[in-house]
N, C-alpha and C positions, 0 to 999 in steps of 0.2 A: 428446576428452571429458576434462574435468578429473578428476584422480585424488584430490584432497583437497578439503576444504571451503574452504581458503584459495584454491586454484586456481579453484574454482567461483565464489567471490566476485569474484575478479579478472575472470573471464570475464563474469560478470553486469554488471560495470562498463563493458563495451565494446560490448555488443550490444543491439539493440532488444528491448524487453520484449513478450512475448506475454501478453495479459491472461488471467488465470485467476480463478476465483471460489471462495470458501470452500465453496460447496455441493459442490464436488468432493472435499472432505475429510470424514472421519468427524467426528461432533459433538465428540468429545473429542481431536481431532488438531490439532496445530499450536499455535504460540505467537502470541498476539494482538499486533498491531502497529498503529501509527498512522504514516502517512507524510505528511510535510509539507515544504515548501521555501519559507520566507519569501523574498520578500514575497508569493508566491502565496498565495491564501486557500483554495484547494482542499485538503482533507484527506481521506485515504483510510484506512479501517479494514479490517482483515481478519485473516487468520492466515497464518503462514509454514509452508509445507509442510515437515515435518521430513525427508522423504526427499531432497529436492533443493534446498531453500532458496527455492523460488519464493514470491512474494507473491501470495496468493489474496484477492481483494477480497470484502468482505461488504457494505460501504456506503461512501458518500462524503458529505461535507458541505462547506460553506464556513464558514470561521472568522468568527464575528461580529466586527465592528470593535472592539467594547467588550471582547472577551476578549483578554488579553495572551498573547503567545507563551509566557511563563513558565509559564502554566497547562498548556500542552501539554508543555513541556520539563521538568516536574517529575521529578527523578531517582527519586522514590519511587513514581511511577505504576506500576501493575501491567501494563505493556505495553512492548513493544520500540518504540523511536522510530527510524523510518527517515528519514534525511536525506541530503543530498548527491546525487550522481549517480543512485544507485539510486532515491531518491524522485522525482527529476526525471523519470526514464524511466517510472515507474509513473504519475505525475500526467499526463504526456503521453499515455500509453496510455488512461487513464480519460477525459481530455478528448476525445480522438479518438472513443472509444466513445460518450460522451454526445452529441457532435455528429452521430454516425451514427444517433442515435435509440435507443440502448440505455438500458435502465433495469433496476433490480434488482427482484426479486420483492418485492411489498408496497409498492414505491415509488409515490407518487402524482405524476403529472405536473401541472404548474401551467399 
């Protein structure tokens, strides 16, 4: 078990991600994030669990082709941007969950 946040972040970088949802957190708990990994167009939004750093999904969308990545990457945006291997693992987990027929509360299937 990692003893520091830095060790926990390194551990998260090497293991498969277990999908968690923001409904597991209290309404005022966690920092908002957007995870993305260009050129993939899937983007996942949610909140990071402050107790252990887990990414808890609240919704997902696909980036419209007309929206530039710079819009998401704006450093003044009021959310944490998750990129790189951590984002790739989360996107993989969400894509697998979608393929298995999962959907979020309030989401409409097309």
